[in-house]
N, C-alpha and C positions, 0 to 999 in steps of 0.2 A: 461094629470092627475101627478098625483101627486103620488107619491112613499110608501105604505105603512108605518109606524112606526109599527118596530117591538115594541110590551109588553116590556116594564121596566122589573128586571127578578126581582122575587120577590124574600126580604129579607128573612133567617130564622133567629130570636131572638131567643138563647133559654136564656129566662128569669130562669130557674136553677145558668146559665154563664154571667149574669152580675148581678144578688145575689151578688156571691160569689164574682164580683171583688167591686165590693160598698160595703161591710163587710173590703172587708182586706183597703180599702183604710183608712177605719174608723179603724183600730185595731190602739192600737195604743205603741209603738214604746219603749216608755224615761219615764221616768216617775221621778218628783222634789214633792221632799217634800212645801209639806206651813211651814213655820216658822214666821213668824211676822200678826199672826192672821185674816188672813182673813176667812173673813164668805161669805157663799151662805145664801140667801136670802130667804123665799119659804109663799107662802100662806097655809093656808084648805080647800075646797071649802063651807065645811059648815063654812065658819067664815070668806071666805077673807074682813076683813076689820082691821086685826091683820095679821101683818108677826113678820116671826121665823128668829134665826138665828143657823147659823147649822156651824162652826165652816169645811176649808176644809184641807181634809187631808195632797192634793197633787195636781199638773196638771200636766196633761196629756199629751203627745204630740205626735200628732196621723199619717198617713203612708200619708194623703193629706194633713200635713203640719197646721195643727188645733191645738189649746191648747186648753186644754175644762179644770175645774172645779175638782173633785174629789173626793166623798166623803164615805161612808158607808153605801150603804141604802138601805136596802133587807141583799136579796144576792149577793149583785152583788158591788162593788164599782164601784160607777155610776159616769157617767159626771153630773151634775151638769143640766144642760139647760135642757138633752131629763129629767128629771124627773114634768111629765106630770101624774097624776095620780089623781080621782079622791076624793078616799075618806085621801091616804097618806101628798099627797102636788103638786101644783105649784110652777113651780123654775120664781123669780124675777128675779134676778142681783147676785152679789156680792156687799161685802160690806167691807171697808174698821170700824171694831169696833174705832179706832183713830180719827181719821179725818167725820166720819160716810157720806165721798160718797162712794159712791151706781153708782156700772156701769158695763158689757154687758159683752165685754170683755176680754182675759185676759191682768194680765198685760206685759207693752212691757218688762220688767225685768226677766221674767219669760218666754217669749219667746223667749226672746232673749240665756239665761237658756240653756235651754230645743235645741233648736236649734243650738248651740255650744257644748255640751253634744252627742248630736243627730251622729252629724259629727267624732266626733273623740273617739266612739267605735261602730264604723261603721264594727259590725257585718256580714258574713260572714254567707247567706241563709244554713245550714243545714236540711237534709230531719225528722229528728226526730226530733219532740220540746225540745228546749232545755232553758236553764238559758239565761233571757239577761239581768236581772236587780233585785237586793232585795231593799227593802226600809224599814227598821225600823216604828213601828208601835209606836209613839209619842202621841201619843191624850187617853190609854187604853179603848179603845176600843175589846166588848169583841162578842163572835158565842156564838150560840147557833146551837149546833150542836145537829141530828133528825137524827137518823139510819133504814136500812129497818122493821127488825128486830123484833119491837119494842120494843125493851127498849129504860129505861125513859133518855129522853134530857141532853143533857150538860150544863155548860155552860161554856164557855174556856175567857180568857185572851187571845190578840191577841198580837203577838212578834212582826209580821212583816209580809209585804205579800213581793210574787214572782211575778214576770213577764217577765212572758213564748214571746218565737220567735212568736209563733201564738196571741199574743194581749191577751194570759187573763190572769188577774189576779188573784194566790186564797194566801190564809189566812194561816199563819203555826204560830198554833200552838204546846202546848208541851207539847208529851207523857209523861203519866204519869204513867206510870211502867215500867221506866227507869229513871237512878242513875243521878240527872239532878245538874249541879254546878248550883249557885244562887250568881250574878243574870244570866237568859236564851238571850243570848243574839242574835242575827242573825249570824245564820252560823255553832251554836251550834246543837251535835249526837241527843239530842230527840228530834228535830223539826221534825214535817211530816205538808205538804199543807194538809187543810183541810178535803178539795171536795177529795184525793186519801184514803180517810175513814169513810167520811159521804156520806149520797146519799141529806143532807138539811144544809145551812147553813144559817143564820139570822144574820145579823150586827146589836147592837148596842149602842149607846156611854153613854159611863165609870155611869153620873148618872142613867141610863137605865137598868141595866144590875147590880148594888148596889140595887135598888127595890127587881129588879127579887128575887136574893139571898136572901134581907129580909123581900120574898114573901110576897112584897102588895098587898092585894088584889086587888084594884082597876088594878093593870099595870096587874100579875095573867088572872083577866083576861082578860085580851086587849086581852094578849099571847093566853093566848088559839082558841078568837077567830080567830085570825090571819095565830094560824097554823093548821083552823081549817079542814079537806080534800075541797078540791075544790077552798077555797080563796087560 
């Protein structure tokens, strides 16, 4: 008779630990501004035959070596290829407006730039959340700032972006109560990270921000629906 095989010992998988590891591999470690006018293409579910273009703000290198295009979108600096919302837009690809070429992966020159920069600025791990990189805002993006205590929202122009060691990105805004030099530049004392003071930030391109400032009725109606509780 053969000897009975002992059952394989059960392996306990900690799903929360796995999720944490997966998130860590997706965190941003380096940014590079997009200065050649490349765009993100997307469409709306209500009109899938029409494509819209949005300028890329930057490219980001993730810890798993993936390079992604980034745009200020709703409440975050979002990876383009992850935009898949039935109401606000579905990612199609990247576009070079000069050549009309449409592509789906980051350009080789941006991949090389980010990889070399990340290797050169190889920061050591620290227990606290430290600043990794500062990126100037080049497109006139604005933040709609909302607070817990019911105070009126504020519309502020973003001066730049901070990338932190944990991969989070925050918008740098001007504290209007401080004496400010002109023009305001990254590193000035009058700047503060938006999420350090405001409950919620919504990001808008310059043209939409100007419509809000000019109290365009259709824009204000859409804005009210967007920021309503539950949306």
